[in-house]
Steps between C-alpha positions, in 0.01 A plus 500: 500500500682808373285759675210527744301790355128419473559152637311365801686351798352300789704516822450306823630635829455853366429671834867558582860412423597374157136462398439871554821613333436275201153648468625858512785441257269327254250785534774751416553303179133515405402150613149449639471303824290232666621486860428259784596447863337398828595839648221720369635821656844466343345385174283810481806719564690334216203537267464868584868568430494307173178663380663842524741385228218484246430129468194290574527316832269235641538327837379184670548349842638155420658225708732341245482167682132481399493357148139595429556856617807540280317360196203732558736799529681407177173478310376829648828676420480388138138616482575837659804576283415311182823301521791403730860487374704445813455330834741564785453222757673703766310440829709325765545436871782373722521247782792420729482148644691176543368235266457225758261706712328739258124465523314358198274806510793741466665289230176490301458876550835593346472249216146617428611858442856468372460195274135424433431871459751504215347187345142629525598842367685349207221261407227761543664765284670289231186464285458878503867561417481255210181662375672841503766356269787655696557418863745432780481312832733636770528274805682610813727238652787620721870480567373222728383321188869469408647406838364369829546628854425341837170620654381598150409153378133573440583821315769314303253227408250752366754703306689202354158375385427831328834479324438148369145581398599815312801351324285212374223743403743710294610194305141391435409849377805494272379169354148635455623821335180678606635852545525463878824463697606469864768635732599378846606775742754435775524808724761523770460742786225742398387778732140391554285389794531124438746435783324731746169326425648148511371231732756358743444155648575432869769256385725795414526591867510141623783384274714811459460662840413831336164670487272480198504882481881505493495247218247713313716811547808323365305362206373852428860627485587225252210616284601863489753545219297595192213746478165381371523767229832362374361147511198601291723655233716187481193279469346708222829506308504121520146483361593736217797277422295180533745363757435157644633602841584826674710503817433829677753676722875469561453259790288265290747513212797428729329210679369358172860494374615345827252214464597448135868478595471308828198282436369351823817604684340836576287321759773450767571872475140603558471246782807652666358853477165380631663341803674831567163671496581701189204382292221535751 
């Protein structure tokens, strides 16, 4: 997709963070918007800011873990705008927990939003993107979809799943040659609320001796190297260039290279830092 003018983009998690900055940057480029989030207050704020840039904006309160709700939103967005060209499956949450004690409810919660939300969003919007004749699916994985960290196993599972799903999807779309493509996004530390809003399981305190809040604070510092505005620009450049993968931020690029060079030998290093209390 060479430009975004007069295109229509659907964005999940649009109430704040990368979702909001993507919406505003697309609006500056003349792209109309269908926005969703569970946070109606933040969503309305994003819509108001984007509308001032002269594009049509529609909003919907959508839990991306609810397949029927996502499908209904996709159909409504296409009806409201006449078409949809892009879907940014951006909504995500975080959970700190040890894998042997994490509750099934919490594990299902994070997978429902981070992974199934991406699947439902992709499947719901793909028919509309194909009908438009020119489209792009942008799925947000993470640096933690490239490497794993202790206490982040549930998050790793969801983001590795997004990576595998999107890489396979891209190949299938290439085979189909339908005018639609896909990009997997791997952000590193982005200055958003995801760490501050993360759930922290009691196992963090029990097994590390530190408080859940201290772990959250350290995790927030790790995720504080690249602005959401910079991340949005990098993502949109990748879409324009039809990139299969975009690794966002210097930390993500360095650690991606480290994993490529070291293979699984990065794991003893992260274990060492975790034991020293440097990773949360």
